[in-house]
C-alpha positions as CSV (number, residue, x, y, z in Angstrom):
1,M,82.2,77.9,64.4
2,S,83.1,76.1,67.6
3,A,82.7,77.8,70.9
4,R,86.3,76.2,71.5
5,E,87.9,77.7,68.6
6,A,91.6,78.5,69.1
7,P,92.3,82.3,69.0
8,P,94.6,84.0,66.5
9,P,98.1,84.6,67.6
10,A,98.5,87.3,70.2
11,D,100.7,89.4,67.9
12,Q,98.3,89.2,65.0
13,L,96.5,92.6,64.5
14,D,94.7,92.2,61.1
15,I,92.1,89.3,61.4
16,A,89.8,88.7,58.3
17,I,86.4,87.4,59.4
18,E,83.7,86.3,56.9
19,G,80.3,87.7,57.5
20,D,78.9,90.7,59.3
21,E,79.6,92.3,62.7
22,S,77.5,90.0,64.4
23,E,79.7,87.0,63.4
24,A,82.7,88.9,64.3
25,L,81.2,89.7,67.7
26,E,80.5,85.8,68.3
27,R,84.2,85.1,67.2
28,F,85.6,87.6,69.7
29,H,83.5,85.8,72.4
30,A,84.8,82.5,71.2
31,W,88.2,83.6,71.3
32,G,88.0,84.8,75.0
33,F,88.8,88.4,73.8
34,T,85.8,90.2,75.5
35,D,84.8,90.6,79.2
36,G,81.6,88.4,78.4
37,L,79.6,91.5,77.3
38,P,79.2,92.7,73.7
39,I,82.1,94.8,72.3
40,V,82.4,97.3,69.6
41,V,84.0,95.4,66.8
42,P,87.5,97.0,66.1
43,T,87.5,97.6,62.5
44,R,90.7,99.2,61.0
45,E,88.9,102.4,60.4
46,R,87.7,102.7,63.9
47,V,91.2,101.7,65.4
48,D,92.9,104.2,63.0
49,R,90.6,106.9,64.4
50,M,91.3,105.9,68.0
51,C,95.0,106.0,67.4
52,A,94.8,109.5,66.2
53,G,93.6,110.5,69.7
54,A,96.8,109.3,71.2
55,K,100.1,111.3,72.4
56,H,102.2,108.5,71.0
57,Y,102.6,106.8,67.5
58,P,100.5,103.7,66.6
59,L,103.4,101.5,66.7
60,E,105.0,103.0,69.8
61,S,105.0,100.7,72.9
62,L,104.1,101.8,76.3
63,G,105.8,98.8,77.9
64,N,105.2,95.2,78.5
65,L,102.3,94.2,80.7
66,A,102.6,91.2,82.9
67,P,102.1,88.3,83.1
68,R,102.1,87.6,79.4
69,N,104.4,90.7,79.0
70,G,102.4,91.5,75.9
71,A,103.8,94.8,74.4
72,A,101.2,97.6,75.0
73,T,101.6,99.2,71.6
74,I,99.1,102.4,70.9
75,Q,97.6,100.1,68.3
76,K,96.7,97.3,70.6
77,V,95.6,99.7,73.3
78,A,93.2,101.3,70.7
79,I,91.8,98.1,69.7
80,N,90.7,97.4,73.2
81,A,89.5,101.0,73.6
82,V,87.3,100.6,70.7
83,M,86.0,97.2,72.0
84,A,85.2,99.0,75.2
85,G,83.2,101.9,73.6
86,C,85.9,104.7,74.1
87,L,86.2,108.0,72.2
88,P,89.4,108.9,70.6
89,E,89.7,111.8,73.5
90,H,89.9,109.1,76.1
91,M,93.2,107.6,74.8
92,P,95.4,110.2,76.8
93,V,93.8,108.8,80.1
94,L,94.7,105.1,79.0
95,E,98.2,106.0,78.2
96,A,98.9,107.8,81.4
97,A,97.3,105.0,83.5
98,I,99.3,102.3,81.5
99,A,102.4,104.2,82.3
100,A,101.5,104.3,86.0
101,I,100.6,100.6,86.5
102,Q,104.1,99.5,85.2
103,V,105.9,101.4,88.3
104,A,107.6,98.8,90.4
105,D,105.9,99.9,93.4
106,F,102.4,99.4,92.0
107,N,103.2,95.5,91.6
108,L,101.3,94.6,88.4
109,I,102.1,91.1,88.3
110,A,100.5,90.6,91.6
111,L,97.3,92.4,90.8
112,Q,97.2,90.5,87.8
113,T,97.4,87.0,89.3
114,T,96.4,87.0,92.8
115,T,93.4,85.1,94.5
116,H,92.3,88.6,96.1
117,P,89.4,90.3,94.3
118,C,91.3,93.3,93.4
119,A,90.5,95.5,90.2
120,L,92.3,98.3,88.6
121,L,90.9,101.5,90.0
122,A,91.4,104.7,88.1
123,I,90.5,108.3,89.5
124,V,90.7,111.0,87.0
125,Q,91.3,114.6,88.2
126,G,91.5,118.2,87.0
127,P,90.5,119.8,83.8
128,A,90.2,116.4,82.0
129,V,87.2,115.8,84.1
130,E,84.8,118.5,82.6
131,R,86.6,118.2,79.1
132,L,86.0,114.4,78.9
133,K,82.5,114.9,80.4
134,M,83.1,112.8,83.2
135,N,80.8,111.9,86.1
136,A,82.2,113.3,89.6
137,G,78.7,113.5,91.2
138,H,75.8,111.1,91.7
139,G,76.6,107.5,90.6
140,C,79.8,108.3,89.4
141,M,81.3,104.9,90.6
142,G,78.4,103.1,89.0
143,P,76.9,103.0,85.3
144,G,75.5,105.7,83.2
145,N,78.3,108.0,82.0
146,R,80.3,107.1,78.8
147,A,83.7,108.0,79.8
148,N,83.7,106.5,83.2
149,A,82.3,103.4,82.1
150,S,84.3,102.9,78.7
151,I,87.7,104.0,80.2
152,G,87.3,101.6,83.2
153,R,86.4,98.8,80.8
154,A,89.0,99.5,78.3
155,L,91.7,99.3,81.0
156,R,90.2,95.8,82.1
157,L,90.4,94.6,78.6
158,I,93.9,95.8,78.2
159,Q,94.8,93.8,81.3
160,Q,93.4,90.7,79.7
161,N,94.0,91.0,76.1
162,I,97.5,92.5,76.3
163,G,98.6,91.5,79.8
164,G,97.1,88.0,79.9
165,A,95.0,88.3,82.9
166,V,92.6,85.7,81.7
167,P,90.0,84.7,84.6
168,G,90.7,81.2,85.8
169,T,94.0,81.0,83.9
170,S,96.5,83.5,85.2
171,D,93.8,85.7,86.9
172,K,93.2,83.6,90.0
173,A,90.9,85.6,91.7
174,T,88.8,83.4,94.0
175,Q,85.6,84.8,93.3
176,G,86.5,88.1,91.5
177,S,84.6,91.4,91.8
178,P,82.2,93.5,89.8
179,A,84.7,96.1,90.0
180,K,86.9,94.1,87.7
181,A,84.3,94.9,84.6
182,G,85.7,98.6,85.1
183,F,86.2,100.9,88.1
184,C,86.8,104.5,86.9
185,F,85.3,107.8,88.5
186,A,86.3,111.3,88.7
187,E,87.0,113.4,91.8
188,N,84.5,116.0,92.6
189,E,86.6,119.0,93.0
190,A,83.8,121.5,92.7
191,E,82.2,120.4,96.1
192,S,85.4,119.3,98.0
193,P,86.3,121.6,101.0
194,W,90.0,120.5,100.5
195,P,92.5,121.0,97.9
196,P,92.4,118.6,95.0
197,L,93.9,115.1,95.6
198,R,96.7,115.7,93.0
199,T,98.1,118.7,94.7
200,T,98.9,116.3,97.7
201,L,100.7,113.8,95.3
202,G,103.1,116.4,94.0
203,F,101.1,117.7,90.9
204,T,100.1,121.0,90.0
205,L,96.5,122.6,90.1
206,D,96.2,123.3,86.5
207,G,97.1,119.8,85.4
208,S,95.0,116.7,84.8
209,C,96.1,113.4,86.4
210,V,95.1,109.8,86.8
211,T,95.6,107.8,90.0
212,V,95.6,104.0,89.6
213,A,95.5,101.4,92.4
214,P,94.9,97.8,92.9
215,A,91.5,98.1,94.8
216,E,88.4,96.2,96.2
217,G,85.1,97.7,95.0
218,P,83.8,100.5,97.5
219,H,82.6,99.8,100.8
220,N,79.6,102.2,101.8
221,V,79.5,104.2,105.1
222,N,76.1,105.3,105.9
223,D,75.7,108.1,108.5
224,H,72.6,110.1,108.2
225,G,72.6,111.2,111.8
226,S,75.9,112.7,112.6
227,S,76.2,116.6,112.2
228,D,79.6,117.1,113.5
229,G,82.7,116.3,111.9
230,E,84.1,113.8,114.8
231,S,81.1,111.9,114.5
232,V,81.1,111.3,110.8
233,L,84.9,110.4,111.1
234,N,84.0,108.1,114.0
235,T,81.4,106.2,111.7
236,I,84.0,106.1,108.9
237,A,86.9,104.7,111.2
238,Q,84.7,102.1,112.6
239,T,83.5,101.0,109.3
240,M,87.2,100.6,108.2
241,A,88.2,98.6,111.2
242,T,87.6,95.0,109.9
243,V,89.5,91.9,110.5
244,G,89.5,90.4,107.0
245,N,90.9,93.1,104.9
246,N,94.4,93.1,103.1
247,N,95.3,96.6,104.4
248,L,95.4,95.0,108.2
249,Y,97.8,92.6,106.8
250,V,100.4,94.9,105.1
251,G,99.2,98.3,105.4
252,G,99.6,99.9,101.8
253,D,97.6,102.9,100.9
254,H,93.8,103.0,100.5
255,F,91.1,105.6,99.8
256,V,88.4,107.4,101.8
257,V,85.9,108.9,99.5
258,F,83.7,111.4,101.1
259,G,80.3,112.4,99.7
260,P,80.1,116.1,99.5
261,E,77.7,116.3,102.5
262,H,80.0,114.4,104.8
263,A,83.0,116.5,103.7
264,Q,81.5,119.7,104.4
265,A,80.4,118.6,107.9
266,V,83.8,117.5,108.5
267,A,85.5,120.6,107.3
268,K,83.0,122.8,109.1
269,S,84.1,121.2,112.3
270,G,87.7,122.4,111.4
271,F,89.3,119.2,110.0
272,S,91.7,119.7,107.3
273,R,92.7,116.9,105.0
274,E,95.6,116.0,107.2
275,D,93.4,116.1,110.4
276,V,91.2,113.6,108.7
277,Q,94.1,111.3,107.7
278,R,95.6,111.6,111.4
279,Y,92.1,110.6,112.9
280,L,91.6,107.7,110.7
281,Y,95.0,106.5,111.3
282,E,94.6,106.6,115.1
283,H,91.1,105.4,115.1
284,A,90.6,103.0,112.5
285,R,92.5,100.2,114.3
286,V,91.6,96.7,115.0
287,S,92.1,95.4,118.6
288,V,94.1,92.0,118.9
289,D,91.2,91.0,121.1
290,R,88.8,90.9,118.1
291,I,91.2,88.4,116.1
292,S,91.7,84.8,116.6
293,A,94.9,83.4,117.6
294,Q,95.7,81.6,114.3
295,K,94.4,84.7,112.4
296,L,96.8,86.9,114.2
297,D,99.7,84.6,113.8
298,E,99.1,84.9,110.0
299,L,98.6,88.8,110.0
300,T,101.7,89.4,112.0
301,S,103.9,86.9,110.1
302,W,102.8,88.1,106.7
303,G,102.7,91.8,107.5
304,G,105.9,91.5,109.6
305,Y,104.6,93.5,112.4
306,A,104.7,91.1,115.5
307,D,107.2,93.3,117.3
308,R,105.1,96.4,116.9
309,L,101.9,95.1,118.7
310,E,103.1,96.5,122.0
311,E,104.0,99.8,120.4
312,W,100.6,99.8,118.9
313,G,98.9,99.3,122.2
314,G,97.5,96.1,120.7
315,R,95.6,98.1,118.2
316,I,96.6,97.4,114.7
317,P,96.5,100.4,112.1
318,L,95.3,99.9,108.6
319,A,98.0,102.2,107.1
320,R,101.7,102.4,108.3
321,S,101.5,106.1,108.3
322,A,98.6,108.6,108.0
323,E,99.4,110.2,104.6
324,L,98.7,106.5,103.1
325,I,95.0,107.0,103.8
326,R,94.0,108.9,100.7
327,V,91.4,111.4,101.3
328,L,89.0,112.8,98.5
329,V,85.7,113.8,97.5
330,A,83.2,112.2,94.8
331,G,79.6,111.7,94.5
332,G,76.5,113.8,94.9
333,A,74.1,114.7,97.6
334,G,73.2,112.3,100.2
335,K,74.9,111.3,103.6
336,H,77.0,108.4,102.3
337,S,80.8,108.1,101.9
338,C,83.0,105.0,101.2
339,W,86.0,103.4,102.0
340,I,88.0,101.7,99.1
341,P,90.2,99.1,100.5
342,T,93.2,97.7,98.4
343,F,95.2,94.7,97.6
344,A,98.0,96.5,99.8
345,V,100.8,94.4,98.3
346,G,101.3,97.3,96.0
347,Y,100.8,101.2,96.2
348,S,98.9,103.4,94.1
349,Q,100.4,105.6,91.4
350,T,99.6,108.9,89.7
351,R,100.5,110.3,86.5
352,R,99.8,113.4,84.4
353,I,97.5,113.1,81.5
354,E,98.7,115.0,78.6
355,L,95.5,116.4,76.8
356,E,97.3,118.6,74.0
357,K,98.5,116.7,70.8
358,E,102.4,117.6,70.3
359,I,103.1,115.2,67.4
360,C,101.6,114.3,64.0
361,L,100.7,110.7,64.1
362,L,99.3,110.2,60.4
C-alpha cells in the first residue's frame, strides 16, 4: 500500500479493507483520516453502538461544517467518535457542541482556516460532568480522563474529516497548537465560590451544558504569595496584559479559569464573579507606550478602535465589556489559575446537553 494512496470519496461510509485491524489502521493513516495517533477502527458494529447513544437518528444531519460543507450526520459523527475512543454516552455532548459551533457568531469557517493557532475548546458543565465521569479537578486540561480526552479528540476529528480542516491544506495555522489534538474539560462546580458558569449564560442550574470557543491553549498564572483577592487578581490581570494576543486586536470573549485555591481567596475578599470581571476589565489593559508604532497602527485598524484610545486613556482593554471575560473554576489544589485567550474573531456559544433519550433509533 502506498503512503500516498488516494482516500475513498468523502461520502462513502462503507469501506471494505482486506486484512486485520492493524492493516485498517495503516490505511486510515495513509488516507489522512487520523490526527496522527492510532485510532479505534470504526467497524459497522462499533458505529451502530455509538449511534444508539445519540439523540438523533443515524441518517439525520446536524448541519454542514465549513469549509468543506460536509454533512454532519449522526453516522459520520459516530464514526469519528469511535475513532477517538468515545463511549456512546458521550454522543449528546458532541451533538450539542456541533450545534453550537454552527451559530454564525461562532465563525466556524474562520476557526477552521485561520493562521492563528486556535483550537475548539469545549467546557462541560452540570450533571453531565458526574454522569460521564469527567475530570474537573487536578489535571483536567491534560491527559488521563477518558471522557475529557476522547470528547475533545472526537471534536477535532469531526472538524478535520467532516469539516475538511486538514492541516496545511485548509487549516492554515502557522505553527498549530497541542490544544488542536483535543481541548475539553469540566467546570469544578463543587469547589467554586460563585454560581455555575451556565447560569450566567441563561441556562438553568439543573441542566447540563457545553460551552465551545475558538481558543488558544491555557496560559498559566502562578501566584503562591498572594493571600488576598486583589493581589491574586492583579497577578492575573498583568499576566493577561500582553501585546501579541488576538483579544487585544478585536476583543471577543475569553476565559479566566481559577484554580479552587485562588477562587476561594478572591471570594473571601468579597469579590463576586461580576466584581472579578470588572476588575479584570479595568486592569488587564495594555498601555500604548508598550506597543510599537507599526503594531499600534495594525491593532487599531484591524480592531477599528483608533478613535477610542483617548476614551480608554491610552490603555487598551482585552474585552470590549466586562461580561465578555468569562470566569469559572476548574482544577485541583495548588495556587495556579489560567487565562485562555481566544481567536476573538468569533464568540463562544453554549448549548444544553440533552442526556435523556426521547426517540427510538433502531
